[in-house]
N, C-alpha and C positions, 0 to 999 in steps of 0.2 A: 585463511584470509578470505576465502569465498563467502563465508558466513558473515564476515564484517561488511563486505561490499553489499551482500544482500540486505543487512540491517540498515545500512545507509540508503539504499534504494528504497527500502520500505518507508524510512522517514521523508524521502523526496516524494513518494507516491501519496502519502498522506497530505503533505504540504500542497502537491498539485491539486488534489481533489478539493481540499478546503479552499485554496486560492481561487479555483474555477468559480465557486460560488461568490466570491468577492468581486469577480471582474464585471458582474452586471452584463454578462453577454459579450465580454471582451470590449466594453465600452469605456472602462476605467483603465488609464494607462498603466500605473504602477502595479496594480493588482494583476493586470495582464502580463506585464513583464516578469513579475514574481513567479506567476503561474507557469509561464513558458520555460523559464530557467529551472523551475522544480521539476517539470516534465522532462526536460533534456537531462538533468542530473539524475533522475531516476532511471531512464533508460540507459545512460552511460554506465552507471554503476551496477545495474542489473546485468549488462553486457559483461562486465568485469567478473561478476559472480558466476555467470554461466559458462565461463572458460573451464571452471572445475565441476560445477554442479550439474545434474541432468536438467534439462529444460523444463521437463515436466514438474519437477520437484521445485526448482527456483521460481518459475513463473507462478506456480500455484501458491507458493508461500508468499511471494511478493503481492500478488492480487488479493489473497485471502486476509493476510495480516494487515495489509494496507486498507482493506475494506473495513476490518474491525477497528483500526484506529481512526478512520475517517468517522465512522458512527460515533465512537466514544467522544473524539474531539469536536464532532458536530454538535453533540449533545452539550458539551462544555462551552463552545464558542457561540453557536447559533441557537441554542436552547431547543434543540430537536429532542424528542422523546425516545427513550430507550424502553422498548416493550419486551414482553416475554418472548414473542416470536423472534425478535431481534437477537436476544440472549440465547435462545435455543439454536439459532442460526450461527452465532459465534462458535457455540460448542461444536457444531458439525463441521465448521470450517477448520477449527484447530484439530479435531479428530481426523479429518481428511488429510491435513498437512502432515501430521505425525505418521499416519499410515503410509502416505507416499514416501516419506523420508526413510521409514523402516523397509519398505519394499525395495526402495533403490539401493539401500545399504550405504547410504551417503554418510 
């Protein structure tokens, strides 16, 4: 169940990051409300996942996959460019997350 909570937390993390861009510095009400709720949801579900998962593994996967999702959806929603260095960074993040999981035996 911890991995399900972590997956939900990652979705909230991506929504939070993308929502922050839409707030225009927290000057727009509804994007700001959405962003704050997504942040709270992400932290809450991450905390549920960390009941079982090692914090180093859970947090790294949360931020790493959340970062990848943010870049991918940023490209789709905000027309941001995905460059070769970004793709190589994705590969490094994924490799690091897998290595952490294997090292923790989770």
